[in-house]
FIRO-115372 format. One line per 4 residues: their letters; for each residue x, y negated, z negated of N, C-alpha, C. Coordinates in pm, whole numbers, m for minus. Layout:
N
A = X/Y/Z/X/Y/Z/X/Y/Z | ...
//
This chain:
288
XXXX = m1479/3485/m3758/m1504/3602/m3674/m1508/3561/m3529 | m1439/3634/m3442/m1436/3601/m3300/m1450/3730/m3221 | m1547/3733/m3129/m1564/3849/m3041/m1518/3808/m2902 | m1419/3875/m2849/m1365/3842/m2717/m1406/3949/m2618
XXXX = m1490/3911/m2520/m1545/4011/m2430/m1445/4062/m2328 | m1328/3998/m2318/m1223/4055/m2233/m1180/4189/m2288 | m1174/4201/m2420/m1128/4325/m2482/m1225/4439/m2458 | m1348/4409/m2429/m1448/4514/m2410/m1418/4601/m2289
XXXX = m1342/4550/m2193/m1310/4631/m2076/m1225/4751/m2113 | m1159/4747/m2229/m1080/4861/m2274/m1166/4981/m2306 | m1295/4960/m2320/m1386/5069/m2352/m1432/5144/m2230 | m1399/5096/m2111/m1439/5167/m1991/m1373/5303/m1986
XXXX = m1441/5403/m1929/m1385/5538/m1925/m1248/5540/m1858 | m1156/5615/m1919/m1020/5623/m1866/m1020/5681/m1727 | m1116/5767/m1695/m1118/5833/m1565/m1130/5732/m1451 | m1193/5617/m1476/m1208/5518/m1369/m1073/5464/m1324
XXXX = m979/5454/m1418/m851/5397/m1385/m757/5500/m1323 | m795/5628/m1333/m711/5732/m1276/m736/5750/m1127 | m844/5695/m1075/m877/5711/m935/m790/5617/m850 | m758/5664/m729/m685/5578/m636/m775/5462/m596
XXXX = m717/5342/m597/m795/5223/m562/m734/5153/m443 | m818/5082/m372/m774/4999/m261/m824/4858/m286 | m760/4760/m224/m803/4620/m236/m885/4580/m115 | m1002/4526/m141/m1092/4481/m35/m1112/4330/m52
XXXX = m1084/4255/54/m1103/4111/54/m1196/4072/168 | m1268/3963/150/m1355/3919/257/m1433/3796/217 | m1537/3769/295/m1623/3655/266/m1768/3694/293 | m1859/3621/229/m2001/3650/236/m2072/3529/295
XXXX = m2150/3551/400/m2217/3441/470/m2365/3475/488 | m2443/3370/522/m2583/3394/555/m2596/3412/706 | m2718/3419/754/m2742/3446/896/m2694/3331/985 | m2675/3212/928/m2625/3098/1004/m2473/3090/1001
XXXX = m2411/3177/924/m2265/3175/911/m2214/3088/798 | m2306/3031/719/m2266/2948/606/m2233/3036/485 | m2135/2994/406/m2093/3071/289/m2206/3083/187 | m2216/3199/124/m2311/3222/15/m2230/3226/m114
XXXX = m2264/3138/m206/m2185/3123/m328/m2227/3222/m436 | m2132/3261/m519/m2152/3334/m644/m2238/3460/m626 | m2198/3544/m534/m2266/3672/m511/m2207/3777/m604 | m2292/3852/m671/m2245/3962/m753/m2218/4083/m663
XXXX = m2103/4147/m681/m2069/4261/m599/m1994/4363/m681 | m2006/4490/m642/m1937/4594/m715/m1988/4732/m683 | m1943/4828/m764/m1987/4967/m755/m2051/5000/m889 | m2183/4984/m902/m2249/4998/m1032/m2220/5129/m1103
XXXX = m2221/5241/m1031/m2204/5371/m1098/m2064/5387/m1158 | m1967/5309/m1110/m1830/5316/m1162/m1798/5201/m1257 | m1897/5115/m1285/m1875/5000/m1373/m1760/4913/m1324 | m1760/4887/m1193/m1662/4798/m1130/m1739/4685/m1065
XXXX = m1701/4560/m1091/m1774/4450/m1029/m1706/4317/m1050 | m1746/4219/m970/m1694/4083/m983/m1795/3988/m919 | m1759/3861/m909/m1846/3759/m851/m1766/3684/m746 | m1828/3657/m630/m1758/3583/m525/m1742/3436/m565
XXXX = m1655/3365/m496/m1628/3225/m526/m1736/3135/m466 | m1722/3004/m490/m1819/2908/m438/m1820/2904/m286 | m1708/2942/m221/m1704/2944/m75/m1726/3085/m20 | m1783/3173/m103/m1823/3305/m57/m1713/3407/m45
XXXX = m1594/3377/m91/m1483/3472/m77/m1478/3566/m197 | m1432/3689/m170/m1423/3787/m277/m1300/3874/m259 | m1258/3933/m371/m1149/4030/m373/m1178/4128/m484 | m1167/4257/m453/m1199/4358/m553/m1112/4481/m530
XXXX = m1068/4542/m641/m997/4669/m635/m1094/4779/m673 | m1102/4885/m590/m1203/4988/m611/m1163/5116/m539 | m1217/5231/m582/m1199/5353/m504/m1279/5343/m374 | m1251/5428/m279/m1331/5432/m156/m1471/5478/m191
XXXX = m1566/5389/m176/m1705/5415/m216/m1790/5306/m152 | m1915/5297/m189/m2004/5195/m135/m2000/5070/m221 | m1966/4957/m160/m1961/4828/m228/m2096/4760/m209 | m2160/4723/m321/m2294/4663/m316/m2287/4514/m346
XXXX = m2380/4438/m284/m2383/4293/m297/m2524/4250/m340 | m2530/4153/m435/m2660/4108/m484/m2659/3958/m511 | m2762/3891/m461/m2784/3748/m487/m2935/3728/m489 | m2986/3649/m584/m3130/3641/m604/m3205/3586/m483
XXXX = m3138/3508/m398/m3206/3448/m284/m3195/3531/m156 | m3124/3644/m162/m3100/3723/m42/m3129/3870/m67 | m3150/3944/41/m3170/4088/31/m3037/4155/m7 | m3042/4260/m89/m2919/4331/m123/m2851/4387/3
XXXX = m2719/4403/m5/m2642/4456/108/m2542/4557/55 | m2490/4640/144/m2391/4741/106/m2287/4754/216 | m2165/4789/176/m2055/4805/270/m1974/4930/231 | m1963/5029/320/m1886/5149/288/m1736/5123/296
XXXX = m1666/5138/186/m1522/5114/182/m1450/5247/209 | m1371/5250/315/m1294/5370/351/m1144/5349/336 | m1104/5227/306/m962/5196/289/m945/5048/263 | m821/5006/243/m793/4865/216/m837/4778/334
XXXX = m884/4656/304/m928/4563/409/m914/4422/356 | m879/4328/445/m864/4189/400/m941/4089/485 | m1032/4137/570/m1108/4043/653/m1253/4088/670 | m1309/4147/566/m1448/4194/572/m1543/4073/571
XXXX = m1643/4076/658/m1746/3972/660/m1880/4038/630 | m1944/3995/524/m2075/4047/485/m2181/3941/515 | m2282/3979/590/m2391/3887/624/m2513/3923/539 | m2561/3826/459/m2679/3846/377/m2801/3784/446
XXXX = m2914/3851/433/m3039/3804/493/m3131/3752/384 | m3195/3639/411/m3279/3576/310/m3395/3665/269 | m3431/3655/140/m3547/3725/91/m3673/3660/146 | m3770/3743/183/m3900/3691/222/m3989/3697/98
XXXX = m3999/3583/31/m4065/3579/m99/m4205/3521/m87 | m4302/3581/m156/m4436/3524/m158/m4437/3396/m240 | m4526/3302/m210/m4530/3179/m289/m4570/3206/m432 | m4518/3125/m523/m4553/3140/m664/m4699/3101/m685
XXXX = m4768/3174/m770/m4910/3149/m795/m4929/3119/m943 | m4992/3007/m973/m5027/2975/m1111/m5169/3021/m1139 | m5191/3066/m1261/m5325/3108/m1299/m5394/2993/m1371 | m5528/2999/m1373/m5603/2894/m1440/m5621/2924/m1589
XXXX = m5679/2829/m1659/m5708/2851/m1801/m5631/2755/m1889 | m5667/2758/m2017/m5602/2671/m2115/m5460/2721/m2145 | m5375/2627/m2178/m5237/2660/m2215/m5201/2590/m2345 | m5096/2641/m2409/m5042/2570/m2524/m4890/2579/m2520
XXXX = m4826/2472/m2567/m4680/2470/m2570/m4631/2569/m2674 | m4524/2640/m2638/m4475/2744/m2728/m4329/2776/m2699 | m4257/2816/m2803/m4124/2875/m2785/m4144/3024/m2760 | m4105/3069/m2644/m4108/3213/m2617/m3993/3282/m2690
XXXX = m3882/3211/m2703/m3761/3268/m2762/m3690/3161/m2843 | m3648/3198/m2964/m3567/3109/m3047/m3430/3173/m3068 | m3330/3091/m3106/m3192/3142/m3111/m3167/3254/m3211 | m3236/3252/m3325/m3204/3345/m3432/m3111/3281/m3534
XXXX = m3079/3353/m3638/m2996/3302/m3747/m2848/3304/m3709 | m2776/3198/m3741/m2633/3194/m3715/m2559/3294/m3803 | m2457/3355/m3746/m2371/3445/m3821/m2255/3364/m3879 | m2240/3362/m4012/m2132/3288/m4078/m2133/3139/m4044
XXXX = m2253/3082/m4035/m2263/2940/m4003/m2204/2909/m3867 | m2113/2810/m3863/m2048/2774/m3738/m1912/2842/m3720 | m1882/2942/m3803/m1752/3007/m3797/m1754/3138/m3718 | m1872/3190/m3693/m1882/3312/m3613/m1885/3274/m3466
XXXX = m1786/3320/m3391/m1768/3276/m3253/m1768/3394/m3155 | m1841/3379/m3046/m1831/3468/m2931/m1754/3393/m2823 | m1652/3456/m2770/m1565/3390/m2672/m1572/3460/m2537 | m1604/3383/m2433/m1592/3429/m2294/m1455/3380/m2245
XXXX = m1366/3473/m2212/m1228/3435/m2181/m1185/3486/m2045 | m1102/3405/m1976/m1044/3444/m1848/m896/3477/m1863 | m852/3504/m1985/m708/3519/m2010/m648/3640/m1939 | m729/3737/m1903/m678/3853/m1829/m697/3838/m1678
XXXX = m735/3720/m1634/m753/3698/m1490/m895/3658/m1458 | m942/3696/m1339/m1072/3653/m1290/m1186/3703/m1377 | m1291/3622/m1384/m1414/3667/m1448/m1473/3780/m1365 | m1530/3877/m1430/m1588/3991/m1359/m1740/3991/m1364
XXXX = m1799/3879/m1406/m1944/3870/m1404/m2010/3915/m1532 | m1947/3898/m1646/m2008/3939/m1772/m2132/3855/m1801 | m2235/3922/m1853/m2359/3854/m1889/m2394/3888/m2033 | m2441/3788/m2105/m2485/3807/m2243/m2602/3714/m2267
XXXX = m2703/3765/m2336/m2820/3680/m2359/m2907/3731/m2470 | m3038/3708/m2458/m3134/3746/m2561/m3256/3811/m2499 | m3327/3888/m2581/m3446/3959/m2537/m3570/3884/m2584 | m3668/3871/m2495/m3794/3806/m2528/m3910/3898/m2491
XXXX = m4011/3901/m2576/m4132/3979/m2551/m4245/3884/m2511 | m4294/3896/m2389/m4404/3812/m2340/m4535/3886/m2362 | m4627/3826/m2439/m4754/3891/m2470/m4869/3835/m2388 | m4856/3709/m2346/m4952/3646/m2257/m4874/3578/m2146
XXXX = m4934/3559/m2027/m4859/3492/m1919/m4793/3364/m1968 | m4666/3346/m1931/m4588/3236/m1987/m4514/3163/m1874 | m4533/3030/m1868/m4466/2945/m1770/m4340/2887/m1833 | m4224/2926/m1781/m4097/2878/m1836/m4073/2734/m1791
XXXX = m4049/2645/m1887/m4021/2505/m1857/m3878/2465/m1895 | m3827/2520/m2004/m3693/2482/m2052/m3620/2605/m2103 | m3493/2616/m2063/m3402/2716/m2119/m3293/2639/m2191 | m3281/2662/m2321/m3193/2581/m2405/m3078/2665/m2458
XXXX = m2957/2609/m2453/m2842/2673/m2515/m2737/2568/m2543 | m2643/2602/m2632/m2537/2508/m2670/m2402/2577/m2660 | m2312/2519/m2582/m2174/2567/m2573/m2095/2501/m2686 | m2033/2582/m2771/m1962/2528/m2887/m1835/2453/m2844
XXXX = m1758/2510/m2752/m1642/2442/m2694/m1609/2510/m2562 | m1545/2436/m2473/m1509/2493/m2343/m1372/2444/m2299 | m1285/2539/m2259/m1152/2506/m2209/m1127/2573/m2074 | m1235/2589/m1997/m1226/2646/m1862/m1252/2533/m1763
XXXX = m1150/2481/m1696/m1171/2371/m1601/m1260/2414/m1484 | m1342/2319/m1439/m1427/2345/m1323/m1530/2454/m1345 | m1574/2472/m1469/m1661/2585/m1503/m1804/2565/m1449 | m1852/2667/m1380/m1992/2674/m1335/m2054/2797/m1399
XXXX = m2168/2778/m1465/m2237/2888/m1532/m2373/2909/m1468 | m2432/3023/m1497/m2566/3052/m1446/m2650/3114/m1555 | m2781/3104/m1537/m2877/3173/m1622/m2957/3267/m1534 | m2970/3392/m1578/m3050/3491/m1507/m3162/3539/m1597
XXXX = m3273/3577/m1536/m3385/3633/m1613/m3423/3766/m1549 | m3423/3871/m1632/m3455/4005/m1586/m3579/4057/m1659 | m3664/4124/m1587/m3773/4200/m1649/m3720/4340/m1679 | m3741/4388/m1801/m3694/4520/m1842/m3809/4618/m1825
XXXX = m3792/4716/m1737/m3902/4804/m1699/m3868/4950/m1729 | m3969/5025/m1773/m3959/5170/m1788/m3882/5217/m1909 | m3892/5348/m1934/m3824/5408/m2048/m3673/5401/m2034 | m3626/5404/m1909/m3482/5398/m1884/m3429/5256/m1877
XXXX = m3518/5159/m1899/m3482/5017/m1904/m3408/4970/m1778 | m3482/4968/m1668/m3429/4909/m1545/m3440/4758/m1557 | m3335/4686/m1513/m3332/4540/m1521/m3358/4483/m1382 | m3473/4417/m1367/m3516/4363/m1238/m3514/4211/m1244
XXXX = m3434/4147/m1159/m3423/4002/m1159/m3555/3940/m1111 | m3608/3845/m1186/m3734/3781/m1149/m3714/3644/m1086 | m3592/3594/m1081/m3567/3464/m1020/m3578/3472/m869 | m3618/3362/m809/m3621/3351/m663/m3514/3253/m615
XXXX = m3467/3168/m708/m3359/3074/m679/m3257/3083/m792 | m3127/3070/m761/m3026/3073/m867/m3039/2951/m959 | m3001/2967/m1084/m2995/2857/m1179/m2848/2837/m1216 | m2787/2730/m1165/m2647/2699/m1192/m2638/2567/m1270
XXXX = m2534/2555/m1352/m2505/2428/m1418/m2357/2423/m1451 | m2303/2301/m1456/m2161/2280/m1483/m2138/2255/m1631 | m2026/2306/m1681/m1989/2287/m1821/m1854/2216/m1825 | m1851/2097/m1882/m1728/2018/m1888/m1631/2076/m1990
XXXX = m1503/2045/m1972/m1402/2082/m2071/m1418/1990/m2192 | m1437/2049/m2309/m1458/1968/m2429/m1440/2054/m2553 | m1386/1991/m2660/m1379/2057/m2790/m1509/2042/m2867 | m1597/1956/m2819/m1722/1928/m2889/m1835/2013/m2833
XXXX = m1935/2041/m2916/m2052/2116/m2868/m2124/2041/m2756 | m2175/2117/m2660/m2249/2061/m2547/m2385/2130/m2538 | m2494/2060/m2574/m2627/2120/m2561/m2677/2108/m2416 | m2746/2210/m2370/m2801/2211/m2235/m2951/2239/m2240
XXXX = m3027/2161/m2166/m3170/2184/m2145/m3188/2209/m1996 | m3201/2336/m1959/m3204/2376/m1818/m3349/2395/m1777 | m3391/2321/m1677/m3529/2328/m1629/m3530/2390/m1490 | m3584/2512/m1476/m3583/2580/m1346/m3654/2499/m1238
XXXX = m3596/2498/m1117/m3658/2427/m1006/m3784/2499/m957 | m3785/2630/m966/m3899/2706/m917/m4005/2722/m1026 | m4126/2753/m983/m4231/2787/m1077/m4205/2928/m1127 | m4180/2942/m1256/m4135/3069/m1311/m4238/3118/m1413
XXXX = m4329/3201/m1365/m4437/3253/m1450/m4404/3398/m1486 | m4391/3424/m1616/m4359/3558/m1664/m4487/3629/m1707 | m4512/3745/m1648/m4626/3826/m1688/m4590/3902/m1816 | m4692/3951/m1890/m4662/4025/m2014/m4561/4137/m1990
XXXX = m4467/4148/m2083/m4363/4249/m2070/m4239/4206/m2147 | m4132/4281/m2129/m4006/4257/m2198/m3906/4197/m2101 | m3836/4091/m2144/m3745/4018/m2056/m3609/3998/m2123 | m3508/3984/m2038/m3372/3955/m2084/m3327/3826/m2018
XXXX = m3294/3725/m2099/m3247/3595/m2048/m3097/3590/m2074 | m3017/3579/m1966/m2873/3602/m1977/m2793/3483/m1927 | m2677/3463/m1989/m2580/3362/m1951/m2463/3431/m1882 | m2404/3362/m1782/m2292/3418/m1709/m2203/3305/m1657
XXXX = m2071/3324/m1661/m1978/3232/m1595/m1957/3282/m1453 | m1981/3196/m1354/m1969/3240/m1215/m1858/3168/m1138 | m1812/3053/m1187/m1709/2979/m1115/m1619/2900/m1207 | m1499/2869/m1158/m1401/2792/m1235/m1292/2747/m1140
XXXX = m1201/2663/m1190/m1091/2611/m1110/m987/2722/m1092 | m978/2774/m970/m887/2886/m942/m741/2846/m963 | m706/2723/m927/m568/2678/m944/m531/2667/m1092 | m625/2621/m1174/m598/2612/m1318/m576/2750/m1378
XXXX = m655/2847/m1333/m636/2983/m1383/m502/3040/m1338 | m466/3016/m1211/m337/3066/m1161/m221/3004/m1239 | m230/2873/m1269/m125/2806/m1346/m114/2863/m1486 | m228/2894/m1546/m228/2953/m1679/m161/3092/m1677
XXXX = m196/3173/m1578/m141/3309/m1570/7/3309/m1536 | 57/3199/m1479/201/3188/m1449/284/3157/m1573 | 219/3113/m1680/292/3083/m1803/346/3211/m1867 | 461/3205/m1933/504/3319/m2015/398/3349/m2119
XXXX = 378/3475/m2149/270/3514/m2239/280/3445/m2374 | 402/3422/m2422/418/3360/m2554/377/3213/m2554 | 364/3151/m2435/325/3010/m2426/174/2992/m2408 | 101/3101/m2393/m43/3091/m2373/m114/3079/m2507
XXXX = m204/2982/m2519/m281/2962/m2641/m408/3047/m2635 | m452/3098/m2750/m566/3189/m2751/m694/3121/m2702 | m700/2987/m2717/m821/2916/m2682/m822/2868/m2537 | m708/2877/m2468/m704/2832/m2329/m788/2923/m2240
XXXX = m846/2868/m2135/m927/2940/m2038/m1035/3023/m2107 | m1100/2962/m2206/m1207/3032/m2277/m1321/2937/m2309 | m1439/2994/m2328/m1558/2920/m2368/m1616/2988/m2491 | m1651/2908/m2593/m1698/2964/m2718/m1844/2929/m2745
XXXX = m1913/3023/m2809/m2049/3005/m2855/m2058/3047/m3001 | m2153/2989/m3074/m2182/3033/m3210/m2261/3164/m3201 | m2223/3261/m3283/m2294/3390/m3284/m2425/3377/m3361 | m2532/3432/m3302/m2663/3439/m3367/m2709/3584/m3376
XXXX = m2782/3617/m3484/m2845/3747/m3493/m2972/3745/m3408 | m2977/3828/m3306/m3095/3840/m3220/m3070/3956/m3124 | m3172/4033/m3098/m3158/4145/m3005/m3108/4097/m2870 | m3010/4167/m2815/m2944/4121/m2695/m2893/4240/m2613
XXXX = m2840/4207/m2495/m2770/4303/m2411/m2644/4235/m2358 | m2546/4316/m2321/m2427/4265/m2256/m2399/4351/m2134 | m2361/4286/m2024/m2316/4354/m1904/m2171/4314/m1884 | m2079/4411/m1886/m1937/4378/m1884/m1887/4335/m1747
XXXX = m1943/4390/m1640/m1902/4353/m1505/m2026/4332/m1420 | m2013/4256/m1313/m2126/4231/m1224/m2183/4362/m1173 | m2315/4374/m1178/m2389/4493/m1135/m2364/4614/m1223 | m2296/4596/m1337/m2267/4708/m1425/m2385/4742/m1514
XXXX = m2362/4833/m1606/m2466/4881/m1696/m2489/4781/m1809 | m2617/4760/m1845/m2651/4679/m1960/m2640/4763/m2087 | m2578/4706/m2191/m2566/4776/m2318/m2622/4688/m2429 | m2696/4749/m2521/m2761/4673/m2627/m2657/4617/m2725
XXXX = m2694/4505/m2787/m2604/4434/m2878/m2691/4365/m2983 | m2649/4360/m3110/m2732/4300/m3214/m2717/4149/m3227 | m2625/4087/m3150/m2602/3943/m3160/m2612/3879/m3023 | m2625/3746/m3022/m2638/3673/m2895/m2576/3535/m2910
XXXX = m2590/3452/m2806/m2527/3321/m2804/m2625/3207/m2832 | m2744/3240/m2880/m2836/3135/m2925/m2921/3072/m2816 | m2963/3150/m2718/m3050/3097/m2613/m3192/3081/m2667 | m3258/2973/m2625/m3399/2951/m2656/m3475/2925/m2527
XXXX = m3603/2961/m2526/m3688/2939/m2408/m3820/2880/m2457 | m3863/2770/m2395/m3993/2714/m2429/m4071/2682/m2302 | m4202/2671/m2317/m4287/2643/m2201/m4434/2647/m2240 | m4517/2698/m2150/m4661/2700/m2170/m4712/2843/m2168
XXXX = m4785/2879/m2273/m4846/3012/m2278/m4993/3000/m2239 | m5036/3085/m2146/m5175/3083/m2100/m5261/3159/m2201 | m5373/3097/m2241/m5464/3155/m2338/m5572/3234/m2265 | m5571/3364/m2281/m5668/3449/m2210/m5767/3511/m2307
//
């Protein structure tokens, strides 16, 4: 069994593709003029989105509307698109974040989240693929219920195989709030890691640099591909379609049964899913 999330874009409403679109290109910088890497940008209400490159450059096709920008370390920004443009410069301002505060009391080591049961052993595969072009910021992960304050120490996951050269991935953590399930990012610093090209499984133990204390509530821990070798992707897309292998420019995970969500494009809508990619979270639970 193989689930390819590229195919999920076919489920987007047909009306979105009937609208006239323009191409907007530009770069994203901070107040010093330095590039801001891997910024999520798009038009959430239209389910259109992508992720900027490591040097802050972006390109997106969209109707004339408001283009929104989001990065965990910076304040959100918006740009009104009135027509095609190829030299837009977006300046992001740093978030003014309060210092992290640890609470006192006894703690015990605990898994907040476990992967769940594998689907069909090692034969059930979820594939993140770039075969249709650029990644658009898809996120997939698992849901965790925090009952007592929890200090995250390790985020664990295993990539079954990877054939995306220069792959950079990220982990995001969202608090799920309200009846309408608003997803609020709780990170103050991005969590990035590199995934080598390999046919063999690669386990990752990701330890956040920041103090990450989760208060009681419902959370979504998500995986996302944010960067890759642009030249390798261009070379792949230049091949005749009959010469492209199904496994090229893709990353595979073993499917696990566990409550999850998927976001098809950056800043798009989260949709519930009964399976996930086997993320685990462990750390210290405060005993109150």
